[in-house]
Each structure stands twice: as C-alpha cells, then as structure tokens.
N, CA, C and O atoms as a MOPAC input file, in Angstrom:
PM7 MOZYME 1SCF
protein

 N    106.37500 1   127.75400 1    40.10200 1
 C    105.46100 1   126.68100 1    40.47400 1
 C    105.78900 1   126.15800 1    41.87400 1
 O    104.89600 1   125.97000 1    42.70000 1
 N    107.07300 1   125.92700 1    42.13000 1
 C    107.48600 1   125.41700 1    43.43500 1
 C    107.10400 1   126.37800 1    44.55400 1
 O    106.69700 1   125.94900 1    45.63400 1
 N    107.23400 1   127.66400 1    44.30100 1
 C    106.88500 1   128.66800 1    45.30600 1
 C    105.38900 1   128.61900 1    45.62000 1
 O    104.98500 1   128.77900 1    46.77100 1
 N    104.57700 1   128.39700 1    44.59500 1
 C    103.12800 1   128.31100 1    44.78600 1
 C    102.77300 1   127.07200 1    45.61600 1
 O    101.93100 1   127.14600 1    46.51100 1
 N    103.40300 1   125.95400 1    45.32500 1
 C    103.15600 1   124.72500 1    46.08600 1
 C    103.58800 1   124.92100 1    47.53300 1
 O    102.86600 1   124.54900 1    48.45700 1
 N    104.76500 1   125.50300 1    47.72600 1
 C    105.24400 1   125.78600 1    49.08100 1
 C    104.25300 1   126.63100 1    49.85600 1
 O    103.98600 1   126.37200 1    51.02900 1
 N    103.71300 1   127.63600 1    49.20100 1
 C    102.74600 1   128.53000 1    49.83400 1
 C    101.50600 1   127.76000 1    50.28100 1
 O    101.00500 1   127.97100 1    51.38600 1
 N    101.01400 1   126.86900 1    49.42600 1
 C     99.83100 1   126.06200 1    49.76300 1
 C    100.12800 1   125.11500 1    50.92100 1
 O     99.31100 1   124.96500 1    51.83000 1
 N    101.28600 1   124.48200 1    50.88900 1
 C    101.66400 1   123.56000 1    51.96500 1
 C    101.72400 1   124.30000 1    53.29000 1
 O    101.21700 1   123.81700 1    54.30300 1
 N    102.34500 1   125.47300 1    53.28100 1
 C    102.43500 1   126.27200 1    54.51200 1
 C    101.05100 1   126.65900 1    55.01200 1
 O    100.78700 1   126.61600 1    56.21400 1
 N    100.17500 1   127.03300 1    54.10000 1
 C     98.80900 1   127.41000 1    54.48700 1
 C     98.08600 1   126.23300 1    55.14100 1
 O     97.48300 1   126.38800 1    56.20300 1
 N     98.14300 1   125.05800 1    54.50900 1
 C     97.46200 1   123.88500 1    55.05200 1
 C     98.07700 1   123.45100 1    56.37700 1
 O     97.36300 1   123.04100 1    57.29200 1
 N     99.39500 1   123.54000 1    56.47900 1
 C    100.06300 1   123.19300 1    57.73500 1
 C     99.58600 1   124.12000 1    58.84900 1
 O     99.28500 1   123.67200 1    59.95600 1
 N     99.52300 1   125.39600 1    58.55100 1
 C     99.06000 1   126.37900 1    59.53600 1
 C     97.62400 1   126.07200 1    59.95900 1
 O     97.31000 1   126.04300 1    61.14900 1
 N     96.75200 1   125.84300 1    58.96400 1
 C     95.34700 1   125.55300 1    59.26800 1
 C     95.22000 1   124.26900 1    60.08300 1
 O     94.44800 1   124.21600 1    61.04000 1
 N     95.96000 1   123.25300 1    59.71500 1
 C     95.89400 1   121.98400 1    60.44300 1
 C     96.31800 1   122.17200 1    61.88800 1
 O     95.68400 1   121.64000 1    62.79900 1
 N     97.37500 1   122.91700 1    62.10000 1
 C     97.86600 1   123.13500 1    63.46100 1
 C     96.90400 1   123.96900 1    64.28400 1
 O     96.70700 1   123.69300 1    65.46700 1
 N     96.30400 1   124.98000 1    63.68400 1
 C     95.36000 1   125.82900 1    64.40500 1
 C     94.07600 1   125.06800 1    64.71100 1
 O     93.59500 1   125.08300 1    65.84400 1
 N     93.52600 1   124.40800 1    63.71000 1
 C     92.23800 1   123.73100 1    63.86900 1
 C     92.35100 1   122.51900 1    64.78300 1
 O     91.47100 1   122.28500 1    65.61100 1
 N     93.41000 1   121.75600 1    64.64400 1
 C     93.51800 1   120.50900 1    65.41100 1
 C     94.39400 1   120.63600 1    66.64100 1
 O     94.48600 1   119.70000 1    67.43500 1
 N     95.03800 1   121.77900 1    66.81000 1
 C     95.95000 1   121.98900 1    67.93700 1
 C     96.97500 1   120.85400 1    68.01300 1
 O     97.19800 1   120.26900 1    69.07200 1
 N     97.58900 1   120.55900 1    66.86800 1
 C     98.46500 1   119.38900 1    66.76500 1
 C     99.95200 1   119.73100 1    66.72300 1
 O    100.76800 1   118.87300 1    66.38500 1
 N    100.31300 1   120.95100 1    67.05600 1
 C    101.72700 1   121.35000 1    66.98300 1
 C    102.59600 1   120.47700 1    67.88100 1
 O    103.62600 1   119.96800 1    67.43900 1
 N    102.19600 1   120.30200 1    69.12700 1
 C    103.00100 1   119.50900 1    70.06800 1
 C    103.12500 1   118.06400 1    69.59600 1
 O    104.20400 1   117.47500 1    69.65200 1
 N    102.01800 1   117.50100 1    69.13400 1
 C    102.04400 1   116.10600 1    68.68400 1
 C    102.92300 1   115.95200 1    67.43800 1
 O    103.69900 1   115.00100 1    67.33900 1
 N    102.80300 1   116.87300 1    66.50200 1
 C    103.62000 1   116.82200 1    65.29400 1
 C    105.10200 1   116.97900 1    65.62500 1
 O    105.94900 1   116.29000 1    65.05700 1
 N    105.40200 1   117.87800 1    66.53200 1
 C    106.79300 1   118.08000 1    66.95200 1
 C    107.35200 1   116.81600 1    67.58800 1
 O    108.50600 1   116.45900 1    67.34900 1
 N    106.54600 1   116.13900 1    68.39400 1
 C    106.99700 1   114.89700 1    69.01900 1
 C    107.28000 1   113.83200 1    67.97000 1
 O    108.25700 1   113.09200 1    68.08600 1
 N    106.42300 1   113.74600 1    66.93200 1
 C    106.67900 1   112.82000 1    65.82600 1
 C    108.06400 1   113.09300 1    65.24200 1
 O    108.86500 1   112.17600 1    65.06000 1
 N    108.33400 1   114.37200 1    64.95100 1
 C    109.61300 1   114.73300 1    64.33100 1
 C    110.79300 1   114.37000 1    65.23000 1
 O    111.80400 1   113.85400 1    64.75400 1
 N    110.66300 1   114.63700 1    66.51200 1
 C    111.74200 1   114.29600 1    67.45000 1
 C    111.96800 1   112.78600 1    67.51100 1
 O    113.11100 1   112.32900 1    67.54800 1
 N    110.88900 1   112.01500 1    67.52300 1
 C    111.01100 1   110.55100 1    67.55100 1
 C    111.69100 1   110.03100 1    66.28300 1
 O    112.52000 1   109.12300 1    66.34700 1
 N    111.34200 1   110.60300 1    65.14500 1
 C    111.95700 1   110.19400 1    63.87600 1
 C    113.44900 1   110.51600 1    63.88800 1
 O    114.27200 1   109.68600 1    63.50300 1
 N    113.79100 1   111.71600 1    64.32800 1
 C    115.20700 1   112.11400 1    64.41000 1
 C    115.97400 1   111.19900 1    65.35900 1
 O    117.08300 1   110.76800 1    65.04500 1
 N    115.38900 1   110.90000 1    66.52000 1
 C    116.04600 1   110.00000 1    67.47800 1
 C    116.30900 1   108.63300 1    66.85600 1
 O    117.39000 1   108.06900 1    67.02500 1
 N    115.32100 1   108.10100 1    66.13800 1
 C    115.49000 1   106.78800 1    65.51200 1
 C    116.61200 1   106.82200 1    64.47600 1
 O    117.39800 1   105.88000 1    64.38000 1
 N    116.68600 1   107.89500 1    63.70700 1
 C    117.75100 1   108.02400 1    62.70500 1
 C    119.11500 1   108.10700 1    63.38600 1
 O    120.05900 1   107.42900 1    62.97900 1
 N    119.21500 1   108.93300 1    64.41600 1
 C    120.49300 1   109.08700 1    65.12400 1
 C    120.93200 1   107.79400 1    65.80600 1
 O    122.12800 1   107.53100 1    65.93800 1
 N    119.95500 1   106.98200 1    66.24200 1
 C    120.26300 1   105.69000 1    66.85800 1
 C    120.49200 1   104.60400 1    65.80700 1
 O    120.69800 1   103.43700 1    66.14100 1
 N    120.45400 1   105.00200 1    64.53500 1
 C    120.60900 1   104.08500 1    63.40600 1
 C    119.51000 1   103.02500 1    63.35900 1
 O    119.70700 1   101.93200 1    62.82600 1
 N    118.36500 1   103.35900 1    63.91700 1
 C    117.20200 1   102.47500 1    63.84800 1
 C    116.40100 1   102.80700 1    62.60300 1
 O    115.30900 1   103.36900 1    62.68400 1
 N    116.96000 1   102.45100 1    61.44000 1
 C    116.35800 1   102.87600 1    60.18400 1
 C    114.99300 1   102.25800 1    59.92600 1
 O    114.12000 1   102.91300 1    59.35700 1
 N    114.79200 1   101.00600 1    60.33600 1
 C    113.46400 1   100.39800 1    60.17800 1
 C    112.44300 1   101.14300 1    61.02500 1
 O    111.33000 1   101.42300 1    60.58100 1
 N    112.84300 1   101.46000 1    62.25300 1
 C    111.95300 1   102.20900 1    63.14100 1
 C    111.69400 1   103.60300 1    62.57300 1
 O    110.55800 1   104.07600 1    62.58100 1
 N    112.74100 1   104.25600 1    62.08100 1
 C    112.59200 1   105.60000 1    61.50700 1
 C    111.65500 1   105.56800 1    60.30400 1
 O    110.80600 1   106.44600 1    60.14900 1
 N    111.81000 1   104.55600 1    59.45400 1
 C    110.94400 1   104.42600 1    58.28100 1
 C    109.49300 1   104.25200 1    58.69700 1
 O    108.60000 1   104.88200 1    58.13000 1
 N    109.25500 1   103.39300 1    59.69200 1
 C    107.88200 1   103.17600 1    60.15800 1
 C    107.30900 1   104.45400 1    60.76300 1
 O    106.17100 1   104.82400 1    60.47600 1
 N    108.09700 1   105.12800 1    61.60100 1
 C    107.62700 1   106.37800 1    62.20400 1
 C    107.29800 1   107.41800 1    61.13900 1
 O    106.28600 1   108.11300 1    61.22900 1
 N    108.15900 1   107.51800 1    60.13300 1
 C    107.93300 1   108.50100 1    59.07900 1
 C    106.67600 1   108.17300 1    58.27900 1
 O    105.87500 1   109.06100 1    57.98900 1
 N    106.50200 1   106.90000 1    57.92000 1
 C    105.29500 1   106.49800 1    57.19500 1
 C    104.04700 1   106.77100 1    58.02700 1
 O    103.05000 1   107.27900 1    57.51500 1
 N    104.10800 1   106.43200 1    59.30900 1
 C    102.96300 1   106.66900 1    60.19200 1
 C    102.68000 1   108.16000 1    60.34200 1
 O    101.52100 1   108.57300 1    60.38700 1
 N    103.73000 1   108.96000 1    60.41900 1
 C    103.55800 1   110.40900 1    60.55400 1
 C    102.94300 1   111.01500 1    59.28600 1
 O    102.07700 1   111.88500 1    59.36600 1
 N    103.39300 1   110.55300 1    58.13000 1
 C    102.81800 1   111.03800 1    56.87500 1
 C    101.33900 1   110.68400 1    56.81100 1
 O    100.52300 1   111.51400 1    56.41000 1
 N    100.98200 1   109.46900 1    57.19900 1
 C     99.57200 1   109.06400 1    57.20700 1
 C     98.78000 1   109.92000 1    58.18700 1
 O     97.68600 1   110.38100 1    57.86100 1
 N     99.31600 1   110.13500 1    59.37600 1
 C     98.66900 1   110.96000 1    60.39800 1
 C     98.40100 1   112.36000 1    59.85200 1
 O     97.31400 1   112.90800 1    60.03600 1
 N     99.40500 1   112.94000 1    59.17400 1
 C     99.25300 1   114.27500 1    58.58400 1
 C     98.19000 1   114.27000 1    57.49400 1
 O     97.38200 1   115.19300 1    57.39800 1
 N     98.19800 1   113.22400 1    56.67300 1
 C     97.20800 1   113.09100 1    55.60400 1
 C     95.79600 1   113.02900 1    56.17500 1
 O     94.88300 1   113.67200 1    55.65700 1
 N     95.61800 1   112.25500 1    57.24300 1
 C     94.30700 1   112.17000 1    57.89200 1
 C     93.84400 1   113.53500 1    58.38100 1
 O     92.69000 1   113.91300 1    58.17800 1
 N     94.73900 1   114.27200 1    59.02200 1
 C     94.39400 1   115.60100 1    59.54500 1
 C     93.96600 1   116.52900 1    58.41400 1
 O     92.92200 1   117.17600 1    58.49600 1
 N     94.77300 1   116.59300 1    57.36200 1
 C     94.46900 1   117.50500 1    56.26200 1
 C     93.21200 1   117.10000 1    55.51100 1
 O     92.42400 1   117.96200 1    55.12200 1
 N     93.01100 1   115.81300 1    55.30300 1
 C     91.81700 1   115.34900 1    54.60700 1
 C     90.56800 1   115.73300 1    55.38000 1
 O     89.56800 1   116.14000 1    54.78800 1
 N     90.62100 1   115.60400 1    56.68700 1
 C     89.47000 1   115.97700 1    57.50500 1
 C     89.22900 1   117.48200 1    57.44200 1
 O     88.08700 1   117.92500 1    57.31800 1
 N     90.30200 1   118.26700 1    57.52700 1
 C     90.16900 1   119.72600 1    57.49700 1
 C     89.64600 1   120.20600 1    56.14400 1
 O     88.73900 1   121.03600 1    56.08000 1
 N     90.22100 1   119.68100 1    55.07500 1
 C     89.86800 1   120.16900 1    53.74200 1
 C     88.52400 1   119.66300 1    53.24800 1
 O     87.77400 1   120.40400 1    52.61300 1
 N     88.21400 1   118.39600 1    53.53800 1
 C     87.03800 1   117.77800 1    52.93800 1
 C     86.02500 1   117.24200 1    53.94200 1
 O     84.94700 1   116.79200 1    53.55400 1
 N     86.35800 1   117.28400 1    55.21800 1
 C     85.45300 1   116.75300 1    56.23000 1
 C     85.33900 1   115.23800 1    56.18400 1
 O     84.35800 1   114.66500 1    56.65700 1
 N     86.35100 1   114.59500 1    55.61000 1
 C     86.33700 1   113.13700 1    55.46100 1
 C     87.30400 1   112.52700 1    56.46400 1
 O     88.47100 1   112.91300 1    56.53100 1
 N     86.81000 1   111.57000 1    57.24300 1
 C     87.67100 1   110.85800 1    58.18400 1
 C     88.17700 1   109.60600 1    57.49200 1
 O     87.39900 1   108.72700 1    57.12200 1
 N     89.48500 1   109.53700 1    57.32200 1
 C     90.10700 1   108.41400 1    56.63000 1
 C     90.36100 1   107.27400 1    57.61200 1
 O     90.57400 1   107.50000 1    58.80300 1
 N     90.33600 1   106.05400 1    57.09700 1
 C     90.72000 1   104.89900 1    57.90200 1
 C     91.83900 1   104.17300 1    57.16100 1
 O     91.80400 1   104.01300 1    55.94000 1
 N     92.81000 1   103.74800 1    57.91900 1
 C     93.98900 1   103.10600 1    57.34100 1
 C     93.76200 1   101.60600 1    57.24200 1
 O     93.42500 1   100.95100 1    58.22800 1
 N     93.94900 1   101.07500 1    56.05400 1
 C     93.85800 1    99.63200 1    55.84400 1
 C     95.27600 1    99.09300 1    55.80100 1
 O     95.95900 1    99.21000 1    54.78300 1
 N     95.72300 1    98.49900 1    56.90700 1
 C     97.10000 1    97.98300 1    56.96700 1
 C     97.18200 1    96.83400 1    56.04900 1
 O     98.24200 1    96.22200 1    55.91800 1

C-alpha cells in the first residue's frame, strides 16, 4: 500500500512541476525551511512549512481538478 501511495505522490509531484514550472520555487521553499530549522527559528520554520504545504495543495488541486483554492486565514 505504501509503495502505491509513494508512486502516486511522485506522479503528482512530477506533473505539478512540469505543468506549473515550480521546481525552483519549491526548492527555495525547502531551503528556507532548512535555514530556519538550522537557525533554531522553529516558529518561522513551522510557518514556512505550513505555508509550503498549502502552496503545494493549491498547485495540486488546480492541476487535478481545475479548482483554484483560496486560503481563509
């Protein structure tokens, strides 16, 4: 089961990166999160990670369903 889920995640990640050309932006998110963790800025790291997960969710939702999500803070 885990292998099947991994396969789907990889497929969607690939499609999201190809369709949205978001590899550089996603990589920058990851670098910023790592920097915050290394600087012991855990609140900042948590916020960056939450924002990155939402950003990824928006991308995939648009690709899969054509729905543009809006975040209600």
